[in-house]
N, C-alpha and C positions, 0 to 999 in steps of 0.2 A: 182756810186753805191749810193742806198738809205743810209742813217744812222740810226743804230738800239739805241734808247735810251729809258731809262728803269725809271719808276717811280714807287715809292712804298710807299702807305700809310698806319700808322696803324690804324685804327679809333677806335670808340668805341665798334661795333658791328663785324666789319670786316676788315681783311687786304685785301688791294687789288693791284694787279701789272698791271701796265699799260705799253704797247710795243708801241711808236712812231714812227715815221719816222720826217726828219729836218722841213717838213712841218705842224707838229702837227697832221696827218692823225693815228688813231687810227689803229693798227697792229692785236693787241691781249690784251687780258686781263684775270687774273688769281685773285681768292676772296678763301680766309681762313675765316669761320666764327669763330668767339671769342665772351667770354663774362667774363664780370669783375665779382669778388667773395668779400666776406668780409673777412678779414684775420685780428683777434684780433679787430674787430670793426670797420676795415677801407675797405674802396674799394680798389680793386688791382687787377692786373693782373701778374702772373708769367713771369719772362724773359725769360725761358724756355718755356711756350707757344707763346711768342712772336718771338722768335728766330725760333720755329717748323713753325707757321704760316708765317713766312715771306718766309720760303723754302718752304713750300707747297703751297703757291698764285704765288709764281715763277713757280714753278713745273707744276701747273696746265696752266699757261701762256704759257711755253713752247708747252706743251702739243697741246695747242687750236692753237700756230702758226704753229703745223705740222711738223715742220724739229726741229733738233739741232741748238742750238745756241753757238759759241765758243766766241764771243767777242762783245761788246757792245762798241760804243762809247763814251755813256755818262751815268751816274747813278745818280737819287735823290732819298733820303728817307723822309719821312714828317710823321707826327703824331700826333695825337691830343697833345695838349700845357701841359705846367705845372706840377705840381705834384712833385715829390721827390725821386729819385733814387741818392742813398747818397752810396760814395763806399772809403774804405781806401786807403792807400797808395800801396797795393798789389791788386788792383782791387777787392777785396773783396766786393761783396753787402752785407751793414750793417743793413738795416730794408726792408722789402718788399714794394714794388713800393708801394706808396701813388697816388691814383689819384687827377686828377682835380674831382672828385665828392666830394672829403671829405671836411666836413665843420666844423672841430677840430681845427681850428686854429683863431677862432675869437679874443682871446687877441691878437698873437703876428700882425695879420693884422690891428687892431685899432692902436694899438701900433707904429706900422710901417708906416702908413698912417698919423697920428697924428704928427711923427718925420720927416717925408719928405715933409709934407703939397702936398700929392699926394698918390691918389688911389692907398693901395696895397690888390688887393682882396685876400679872403679866398684859393683859389686853387694854388695861385703863388708859386714857389719852394723857396723863400725867407720867407713867410709866414711859410709854413712848417720848414723849418730848424730853423728859430726864435723862434718856437712854442716848437719844441723840446727842444731848450736852454733852454726856459724859466720853463720848465716841466722836466729839470734835467734829461733826458735821456742820457743813458750809453755812447749811439753810439757815441753821438755829437764829443767826444774829440778826435776820432778817422776818421772824416769825412777829405779826402783829396781830393776828388772829387765830384760835385755835375754835372748832366747831365739830359736832357729831353729821352723820349723814341726814339725819332727820333734820337738825337744825340748819345745813346747807339748804335743802330744799324747802324748808320754812322762809328762810331767808329770800330765795329766789321769787316766791309768791309775795310776801309783804314788805322785804328791806327790814326786817326788824332783827336784831343779834341776840336771840333768845333762845332757851331751852327750859324745858318742862323738869320740876324737880328728878324726876325717876332719871329721865336723859342725863342731867347735870350731874348726878350721883356717881355716873360711871366714867366721868371726865377726871373730876376731884372731890375728894369725902367731902358730905354736906353736914352741918350743925345746924340740924332746923331748915329753916327759910333760904338758907345762902352757904357760899361755901364757908369750910371751916376757917375762921382766923386764924388762929392758932399755928395748924398745919402749917397755912398760905405764909406765916413769917418766917417760920423756919425751912421753906423750899425757897423763899425769897432770897435768903440768907446763903444760901448754897449757889446759886444761880447769878445772885448779882442783878436783880430786874422784880417787876411787881406782877408776879406769875397771873394774877387775878385779871389785870387788864386785857391779859390774852384770851379769858374765858367771856362767854356768852352769859348775860345778865339771868339769874333764874328768878321764873314763875312757876307759882302753884296753880294746880289743876283751875279751870275756871278766870284767872286775871285775863286781865287784856295783852294778849300777845300779837296787835297789831290786825288790819285788814287787808283781804285779796287789792294788793294795785292794779292797775293799767297795764302795767307791764307781766306782772302774776299771773293775769285772767290770760292774757298771748304764749305767757310760757307753758299753762297748762291746756289751753285750746288755741291752735294755731291758727284755726276757721277764725279765731274772731267774733264767734257767738256768744262765747261767756263772758258777763259784764263783771267788771271789779264791784267791791262793795262788800264782800262776804267776810263775816267776825271769823276770825282764826285763832285757833286756841294754841296754848303751849306747846309746841311741838314735843313729843315725848318715846323715850325708849319701848324696845320690846318687851322686858319685863313689866314695864309699869301699865301697857296696854294688856300686857297678858293680865293682870289681877284685877283691870278694870272687866275686860271682857268675861270674865268669873266672879266677877262680882264680890272679891277679895281684899278688900282695903282698910277694913277694920282690924286695930289691934286683936291677937289671938284668930285670927283669920288666917289660912295658908291657901295656896293652889299650887298643884302639881301636873307638869307635862310630862308625859312620859311615851318617848316614840325611841328615834334611835340613839338620844341622849336621855335625860333625864334633869329637869330642876325642880327643885320646889323651894317657894318663897313663901316665908312664914313674916306677917308685919308684928312686929314687937311693941309690947309696951312701953321698955324703956331699953337703953342702950345696953349690950352686953358687957358685963364686967371686964372680961378680956379679950384679946384678938386672937384670933387662930387663922391661919394659913388656908384651911380648911373652908371658910365661911367668909362671903362676900357681905358688906353691907351697903343696900343699895338704898331709896327712898322710894314709898307712894307716890302718887301723882299729887296727893295733898300735903307731902311733907312730913309722913311719920316714915321712922326707919324699918329696915326690911332686912332679915336675914336669907341670903340665897345658897343654897347646898348645888350644886353641880355635878354630875357623873358625865363620864365621857360614854357610857354603854348603859343600854337599857333593851331594847328587844331585837337587836340585830342576831344577837346567837340564836333566840327562838325562831326566828324566821328561819337562819340557815338547818336547824334541824327539821323544820315543817316543809322547807324544799326537798329534803334526802326524804321525810315519811312521802311526799307526794310523787316522788321517783319511786317508791315500794309500791303503791297502790297504781303508778301506770304499769309497772311492771306484771302488775296482778291482772292486768284488763281492765282496771274499774276506772270510771270516769267520775273522780269527785272534785269538784269547784276548791280552789285554795281558800275561800273565804268559808267555806263549809268544815275544811279541814280544818282549820284554824279552829271554829266554834266547836269539834266535836275532840279535837285534844286538851283544849282549854276547860272545856268542861269535866273530862276523864280528870283531872289533876282534884277533883273534888272527891272523889273516892281514894283518895291516898292514907298511908296511914299517918297516926300521932306522930312518928319520926320520919316521916317520909324517906322512910326504907333505909334511914341513916345515910343516904344520898347528901353530899357537896359539891356544888359548882358555883366556877366563877365564870363570867360571861364578857371576859377584858378582851375583846377584838381590838382595843387599843388601850395604851396604859391608863392607869386609875388612878389620879393624884390622892383620891381619897383614900385608895388603900395603898400607897405608897409603891405603885409598881409603873415602871418607866416605860414597859414596850407591853403589846397587846399577847397575851398567850393564853386562848380559853381552854377552862382544866374542870374535869368532872373527877371525884375521888369518889371512892367506896369500900367500905370494909369488908372484909370477906363474910361478914357475918350480916350485911346488909341486904335489902330487898329489892332488886331491880325489877319493878315492873311501870307501864307505860303511865301509870296514875301517879305513881311516886318521880317518875323523872319529867314528866311534865311541870307538876309539882315544884319538883327543884328548880326549874329553870324559870319558872313564875316568880319563886321566892329570890333568884338571883337576881333576876333582871331588875331589882328595885333594893338590893341589901347592902349596896354601897351606898345608898343614901342612908341608910341605917345607921350606918359608921356616921355622917355628919349629925343625923339628929339626935346621936348620943351626945356629941357636944353641947347643943342646945338645950338639952336635957338636964346637964350639968347645970348649966346655966337657970336653971330655972322657968326656961321659956315654955309658954302654955299655948295647945292649940286647941280651939273649941268646936273649929269646921275647916274640912278641907274642900276644896273645889278641883276637881281633875278632867284630865282633857288629852286626846294623843292614843294612836295606835292603840295601846296596851288594854284600853277600856274598851274598845269594840266589840267584845262577847260581852254579854251584860252579867254583871254580879262580882265574876272571878277576878278580874284585876284589881276590883273597887276592894273586894273581898283581903285580898293580899295587902293592899296598899293601907287600908286601916288596921291589919295587925300591924303593919310597918310602923304607921305612924302612930298608933294609940287613939286614934280621934274619928269619929263619922267622916264619909267620903263620900262627894255627891259630883255624880256627872250632870251636866246641865242639856240641854236641846242645842243651846246656841252658842257653846263653848266649841264648836268645829269652826267657825265663822274666822276666829284669830285676832289676831292684833289688830287689825284694819278696821274689824269692827270695835274696838276696844277704843280706837284714836276717833272715831266718827261720834262714840259716845261720850266722850271729853270732849268733844267739838258741840256736841247737842248740850253739854251741860254749861258752856260757856254762853247759852242763849237764857240759862237758867237762872232765876234770883230767888234767894232767900232758904236755898237748900243746902245743906253740906254736900259732899260728893257720895257718901254712905247713903243718905237718905234718897237721894237722886237715883242712884243704882236698885235700891230697894225696889223704887216705884218704878222702875223700866223692868227689873226682872221679876214681878209681881207674880206674874201668870206664867212665867218661861216653866217648859216641861221639866223637871228633873228628877232623878232618883237618888236614893241617900242609901248606904251599906254601912251599917256597923257590925266590924267582926266580933264573933262571942269570945268566950273566955278560952273555948277548946283552938279555936283557931289561932288565936295569942298565944296560947300554949304550946303550939306546932310551931310557929313563926319562933319564936324565944328559944326553942330545941334546935332550931337550924341553925340560925344565926349564932348561937354559941359555940357551933360546930364550923360555922364559916370563919369566925372569929379566930379560932384555935389554931385551923390548917392554912393561913392567908400565910405565915412562913413557907411553906412549899410553893403556892401561887405566885409569890415575889421572887422565889430561886427559879422557876419556870420563865418568870419573864425576862431575865438576866441570862439564861442560857439557851433560849429560843434557838 
């Protein structure tokens, strides 16, 4: 009999439940949509909404499955990483959940980064806690327990206060399979208490993270149909589940997500020699360090221009669907010349930290001897969408970081070949898109739950087995494409002072 494995991920706009079997085949899904809100000037989600969303997405999954579910073999929970969930010794929430979006922790993040000689981003849990400490907030003295959103739901299901390595690495820096002891000692001296006592226990993929309790079963399924006993894998963060869903957990592998924003995570062979504010260091679910490059902008500016072209099409009395228009325009870029008409563009609808801009200011530049054509215009936008990533990649290249393969997913890759080819030129490695990548982090955590049932295999070997027959397409940019992008990015870097000025005077 096939096994039933449940994965649940709480994303920024939807909560998704996925049911798979031991081969990784998706059997059913359920979705609940939600949004963050401003509470006292900070971005938040209520835990009541999180609990309701988990139950409703699960209920929809059961409905779509077409029959009652009494037992699962394994369950996994993941969620957006970082943020601040603080509880007292009685389990009472002390302040509203502060999400990864908040940027009120500048002083704390800077001081901690300097103290540790390690980049501590604004959104990390330790930044939120230390900022509250610096601000003298009343609740700090009562904090007995910190966790993440995934850790909170996992606790509701199992009663276990644990986290997977990736999710834990977004709370406090790791050193292999546990929190970094030297950094903890430095922080403890500042705050006058043992910070590790506040943190969940760190577990690696495949380790015992508890089982579904009777209370947890009733929490997930208030009808009482679901029974206790399912094995639960360590709760994970969305970066880790993204690595798993794209089979990118080995050193020298990477995964890139390109949509509204772009993220590139590269699994490292060894720690970086220096720390950089542009590079976050997180962990794979099985404990390897990974470098994360994040851009605030990717495809939104392209979408705006396609909307404009769509208006022109309608003005001419034609009826062309938006999807078809995207595909035609993306494919037109393949006719661009070797200098992309000397066009340079910046897609910064929001400030781009990698480029040193605080405010959004989309900008297109061209010299008087440039060649403005539709092909060059589209190629400029396609390169621009992922050029900020190239700024971060320069740092990794200076550190000698190698990439042998890149798995890609996101709207940027809907048109075959074009986005992959550009990304391969940017990253200097073959870029692969898998058919299963669209299932997202809920699929990734379901696979980690399945791994908890597996004996005798490493996580990479398990994933290679799961993805052995997965449909995929790989593109490697040729030398002409690499030279074209090298010419474009050189002009992009030269003109950055103009973009920075535009962002200041907008």
